[in-house]
N, C-alpha and C positions, 0 to 999 in steps of 0.2 A: 573444543572447536570456536573459531571466530563466529561471533553472531553477524549475520549480514544485515544490511541497513538499506532500506528504501526511503528516499524523500519523495513525497507525493505532492501533487498540486502545483508543480512548477510552470511558470508562465514566461519566464524571462531568460535570455540567454546568459545573462550574468549570473544567473542564480544556478544554472547548469554548470557553469564553468567553475563556480566555488565548489558544488557538490562533487564534480569529478576531481577536483584538487584534493578534496577531503577523503576521497577513497570510497564513495559511497558504491553499492553493487548495482543499484537500479534507481530510475527515476520514474515517477508516475505522472502521467498526462491525463487530465480529466475531461471526458468527452460527454458530460452531463450538463446540458445547458442551464439548469437551474442552480449549478453551483458557482459560487463566485471565483472559483479556481478554474473554470471552464476555459479551454482552448479550442480553437477550431482547426481543421486538418492543415491548413496552410500554416498556422503558428506551429503547430505540432511537428510538421515536416522539418521546419527550420531548427527545432529544438533537438531533434533526433539527429539531424545531420551533425551537430556539435558534439555528439558522443563519441568517444573513442571506443576500440574493440573492448569487450568483456564488460560494458556498462549496459545493462538491460534497459531498454525502453518497455514501459507497461502502459497499456491504454485502459483507462477505468470507464466503466459504462453501467448504466443503471436502468434496467428493463428497457433497453434500447430495442428498436425495430431492427431486425436481422439485416435488412438492406442497408440501413444506415451505418451499422458495423462495417459490413463490407465496404461501403463507399469510403470509410475511414481507412480500412486497411489498403484500399487501392491507392492511396496517396501518401500513406505514412507507413514506413517500414517498422512496425511494432514487433517486438520479440515475444510479447506475451499480452494476455488479456486478463483482465481483473473485473469480476461481475459483482455489483453491489445490491442488487435487487432480489426478486423472487425468481430468478432465472433457474429453469430446471436444468438437469445434467445433459439432456440431449441438446439442449440449446448452446450450453457452454462449450460442448465439444465440436459443434458443428462448423466452427470457423478454420479448424485444421490447425489452431495455434495452440502451444502451452497455455494453460489457463489457470487463475486463481479464483477461488469462491470465497467472498466476504460472508462472515455469519455474525449477525448482530447477537451480542451475548446479554442474557439476562437470567435470573432465576427460572428453572424449568426448562430451558433448552437443553436438549441432549446432545452434547457436542461429540460423543461417539457415534451416535445415530447419524449425525450431519456429516461426519467423517465417512462413514460407510456409504452414505447416499452420494456424496461427491468424490468417491474414490478415484475417479479420473483426473481430479485437479492435481496440480503440482503442489499446491499447499492450500491451507485453510487460512484466510486471514480473518482474524477475531477482532471485532470493533465493538464500540458500546452502542447498545440499543437505544434509540429514540424514535418515537412514533412519527416524527415529522422530517427526521433527516436521514439520507442514506450515508452515513459516514460523516466524517469532518465535525463531530460534535465538539471536540475540544476536552471531552469528559473521558475519564478512565471507568473500567468496569472492575468488579471483583475478580482480581487475578487468580483467587483461590477456586473459581468455577472452571478452570482450565484442566483437564484431565492429565495426568502426568504422561500418560502412555500415548497423547497426541502432540506433546510439546516438540517432538522432533520434525513435525511437519507444519507447525504452527507459525505464521507471520502474526505477531502481536502488534495491535494498533489501538487508538483510542486514548487521547489524553496524555500522551508521553511528551516528556520534556528532558531537559538536560538534568533537572534535579530529581527525577523520579526513575529514569530509563535504568540505572544501574540496580535500584532495588528491583525493578521488573525483571531484570535478567536472573538475579539471584533467585527470586521466587519462581518463575516459570521456566527458565532456560529454553526459550523459544529458538527455532531456527533462524528467525529474522525478527527484526522490528521495522515499522511503517510510521513515519512521522509526516504531519502536515502543519496543523496550527501551531504545534510547538516550536517551530523554527521560523515562525513569520514575524514581520514588523507590521503587516496588515495581510488580509486574506489575498492569497496569491502572489503576495510579494515577500520572499524569504529575507532573512536577516543573516548576514555572514557571521556574526559574532554567535547567535544562537545555534547555527548550523555546526559551528567549530565546537562548541559547548557540548552539543548533543553527541558527537562523534567521541569526544573525550568521555563522556558519561557510558557510552557503550564500551568503550576500552576498560573502564573502570569496573564495570559489571563483569566483564569477560574475565577479568583477572582476579576477582574474589570468589 
């Protein structure tokens, strides 16, 4: 099965156009104001308007006030929500949208237990643990910590680049991959060549 791809942290229409042309399955829009890749609702609405059918718009939130999430949803037609904080399952499902739960992976984290706790999620996004950052670390974690029985619903993130994504696919066989820093020229500004090379890396991993 082809690995699905999400480009996250997009802020410019030009980058959305390149992502779509390359065949990504989803784009991620960051609504966490502390992130250098953050967009506001007006920006996000313009980016989503540029998407054709069958490309999913995902909104990323980190321990956001529920009213703030609803305010974004009133203005931006997001297809799915991605939660990167300590949000409990009841909060995640309260918005009536498909949702993804990010888990910061480190030794001692029971991913089978997390999968059971967040059983209502469409997928678990596995990212690199950092005590100061809710994702976007640019560093990979130990892929050997991913249980094989969870791979089919895993979105693999954390330090992925064109040079390592094929190895990641061969080792983990996730449902999807999520990349942000690995396709950038600067935070929030994507690089068309890196985006192209990343997609080639995914194809190489799928064929091996």
